[in-house]
N, C-alpha and C positions, 0 to 999 in steps of 0.2 A: 662193109659198113653197116650198121645196125640203124633198121627203118624207124624215126619217128612215130610216134601213135599218134594217130591226128584226134584222137580221141582227149587227148592230156592236152596239143598246141589249141584244140577250140577252149579245156577248158581255161588256159592260160589267156587267151585273148579274152573271156568272158569275164575273168576276175579281172582284169585290166579294164575292161569298159566300165563293171559295175564300180572299181577303186575311183576310176573320174568322174560317174557319176556321184558320189558320194564326194566326194571334194566337190564337185560345182552345187548340189547340193548344201554344205556346210558352207560356203561363200556367200551361196543363196540369202541364207540363216541369220549369216552374220550383219547382211548390209540390210536384209530386213530386218531383221532387232534397233540395228543402227539409225534407219529410218523414223521406224516408230517411234525411241528413245527423241530422237529431233521433233517429232510431228507432237510429241506429249511437250516438251519443251519448249516451242511456240507456241501453244494450246497454253499454258500457263502464264504467259508472259501477255497472251493476249487478253487473260481473263485475271489477271491478279489487281490489286489493288495498286496505287504510284503514287504518293503522297509525298509531293513538294512543299518548302519555303521558301517564299524569294521576295528581295525591297522591290517597291513598287515605287515609282515618285510622280506618278501620274498629275499631282498636285501643282507641278514645278519645283517649290521648296518642299515638301512634305513630302514622308517617307513611310510606307506601311508597309507592315509586316505581314504578307500575302500565304498561309496553307491553305494548299487546292490537294484533293483527290483527284489525279489528271485520268486514275483506271478507270473502270468498269464496272468494278466490285466494292464494296463495303471494306473498309478498314477500320479494325478494331484496333485499342488500346497504344494508340499515337503518343510517342513521345517524344521528346527533343532536348541535346544535349548542346550547347552552345562554347566552343573553345576557342581564344579564351571567354568564361563566363561574359553573356552580355548584359550592354551597358547603353542609358540611353542619355544624352547632356541636360534630357528636361526629366526631373525627378517623374512628374504627374506623367511623363510617357513611359517609366521604366515595364518592360517587361516583363518582366520578374514578380510582377503582380500581377500580374493577368492569368486566369487561371488556367486558361490551355499550356502555356511554359512551366510551369508550377504545378500541375498537377498530370499534366497528359488529355488527349481526346478518348475517350472512351467508346464511341461509333465514329466515321466521317464517311456520310455517304458520298458516291461517286458523282461529281462535279462540285459536290459545296468544297465554298470558298468562305474562308472567315481570315478578315483581315482588323486590322489595328491601325494604328497611326501611332510610330515607331520616332522619329525623328523630325528636326528638322535640319535644313539642309545647311545653310551659313554654318547654326551653331554648330554641328559637328565638322564643319570643315576648319573651323578655327580650333575644336578642339584638344587637348590629347589622346583623345580617345580611338584605338585601332580601327581602321580601316575595313578592316575582314576578318571575319567567322567565320570556321567553320563547323557546319550546325553537320548532326547523325540525328538521323531523324529513325528511327525505330517503330514497328509497328506490326499487326498479323491481320490475316487474311478475314472473311470471317467467319471463317467456322475456328480460327484461332491456332487453326493446326500448321501454319504456315508461318517463319518468320519472315520482317523482309528488313532491310537496313540501307540508305541510301546515306549521302553523304552531299552535301550542295555546301558553295561556299555563297557566305555574302559579304558582298566585295564595294563599298561605298566610292571604292577611289574610281568604281566603270562610270560616276556619275562627276565626278570632277571634272572642272577647266572643260568642258565641251559646250559646244556651242547650242541654243535652240532656239525656240520658235516661240512664244507668248502662244498660248491658244487661245479662243474664248468658248466658255461649254455657258451651258444651261443655268448655273450663278453667280455669272459676270450679267447676262442678261434680266438674273432676276434684281440684283444687285438696279440696273437702270431704272427698270420696273419702279423699281421703290421711291428712286428718288424722280422719277417722276411722279409717281403719285402726290410725293409730299409737295410738289410745285402746284400742281390741281387742289389741291387741299387751299395754298394760301391763296388762290383766287376766291373774288366774292364776283356776285353777281351785279355786274352791269357797271364792271368796271373795267376799263382797256388791259387787255394782255403785256406784258412785259414786251 
């Protein structure tokens, strides 16, 4: 029976061990690369502009269109596409007459908000105009290299038939002060206060 060569058995074990090390190193490189890509994507997501458009009904029966960059960096060349084309019941409030919806916004700073009166609730609710618009907002980052696109639904239907509480604000206080001031002006010296 031939004896096995101790050197060749050692070489085989060494070769297998080196092969296993190579497999472990390739797996580590693969997972390291994957983690690096995930970290890069997370960093980009945290540092990108993020432009949104929404309806705001904070004035009870009035609706504003609000455009805001909620991201931490500048957005460039912001454009809006409405489906169906956006309309208001009041021709004086037609968004198509507003520059930002006709031509876009060249730069929108982080945290910057632009709002415009768009609609009155009662007129909209009674109209035949659509309740929902799908808006595609497209823009780029501050370098102009990365392009982004968000799809947002503007839905008036969310505001119909819901109970609300009328809140008083500084405008209501101002109206009351005006009324009081007008009454005080009517008073004459020496006359009894009614």
